Each structure stands twice: as C-alpha cells, then as structure tokens.
Phi, psi and omega in degrees: 000136182289143177284136180294136182293134176265127189242136169261125179256129180241111183252109187272120175245175181290329181253327183221155171253116183266141189228139173205142178242157178307134178087351179266146182261335185241126179286155175239166178212154175228159183293145172252231177127164187292347182248011183296127174257162178297327178295320177293322178303308181298318181295329179277323185285313189303315179295327183289332181251018184299334181269000176264143176262129179209147183255343184208165183229135171248131181240123173266113186252134183279068181177193185279130178235133176222138177051042174068021178224150174295125186267331184224136178300141184288156178276323189252016176230184177285196185251172174097008186285324185289338184258356190278139180258096182291326179299316178294319184292319181271348182059034179207160175299139182229138171240129181251135182216152173303141186295323177293321178295324179294316178292326177298314179300321179287340181270348186289136184267355171118355179203158175078198184248126182235136173254132175247132174237123180254114182267114180208221174303317175243215177227113175268153180204154176196156173246145169237120183240112181051042176087356181258127181279132179235097178303145182220159178237065177298337184299335184271353179289145182267142176264174186294339180270009178089355177268153174285165177298327177293319178294332181280317190250350177287184186298323180292323177294321177297314181294324182286317187271334189086159187301317187296309180293322179300317178296322178295316177301316181299316179301317180293317180296316179300316180299317181290318181291323176302316181290314184294322185263352178055050181268155179269340189211141174233129179244131178254118180231198181089165186298329182272001174297334180291348178276000177267135176287317176218163177285151175301158178303132180083006180231168175224153179278135178267190180226130181299337177294343178295341176299322178295316179300320177298321177297321176293318183293337178304330182260002183256351183223163180304142179297134179276163176281128183243000000 
C-alpha cells in the first residue's frame, strides 16, 4: 500500500506566512511584509519547519497563478515571484495556487457549485464546481456606484462606508452573485469576515484554517486547470 503523501502548506499573507504540515496540530507563522521576496520566504520558512517531515509543498499565493506558476508580480509584496523556482528551492514537488482558491477548496463540502469570497485588504474569490477549483477575479467587476467590488468590499470600502453600510453592500453583492452564478453555497472568509455579526442570507462564514485543508487537498485529487 502506498504511503500517504505528507504536505507542507504555506499560506502567504500580508503580515504573516502561516504554516502547517500533515499530522501537525498547531500552525506556525513567520513574518511576511510588503518587501517579501520568494527567496526570503523560503529562507524564513525552511528553518521553522525543519523538524517537520513533508514530501510536497502547497503554496497559497495572493495573486494570479497559471500553470502552477505565479503569473503576475504581486502588488503588496516584493519582486521576483514570476521567475522563481519553488521546487528547486524547497527540494520537493511544489504546487502553487491562488490563496483564495486554496481556502475555497478547503471550504468545499463535496458537491455542487460553491462561491468563495475572501474579505481582506482586497477581495479574493474563487468557484468550486463539482470538486474542481476555478479561480475567479470577482474583485474587478463594477458595482452600480462605479466602484469595483474590491473597492466596495475591501478594507478601503469598509473604512469609507463604515461597518453597517459595508455589511449591507456585502448582502447585496452575495445575492446578485448567487443568482448570476447559480451557486448552491456561498462561503465568506478572509480576515474581515470576523467583522460580520452573521453571514448574509444564503451564505455561511468560513474559517481561515480551511486554507490548510485546501493545501492538503491539492495533492489528494487530480490537478485542476489553472
């Protein structure tokens, strides 16, 4: 019988890089920041997880990923991501996925169509359709006031509108996207999900820890087209 693959999950955030490996109960973290390069990421992560055993690595990256590589340099991190060879740096097989897509995969309950919205500095989004992850850029869609959904629901929109109006906007956006995309489930995640008293109608609150589950699942099912 084949041994189950042990996976290290690296979830890159603006302030911290969160880490968890198969079989471990407690996540660890190292500092991130606006000048973080991929080389610095590897240099910070490897010593912290040196006592963990892992055969493969999943990386949740806050930006566009195509064909298992970073496609566009990040806005809120350092440079050099599109050219970096993570497999060579970690000396193990690596799969890179958009961070919202990774959390979406971990939030999926196993059937139907699910929309994930990640509320943070910006707006992350992804669809999961019958178990297949479909990264999406809902953040670029325009709302009726001329602002994009990211400008409406990201941190600047929250600061501009205040919590009450921001929550109302979110309820309206969820209702429209549920109808437009014909989804069975909507999950609200990200750091600012904690600012909600309850989830919008037709949605449920996720857990940021689901990003780790998504990283593990990347190696348990056929690779999706990115």
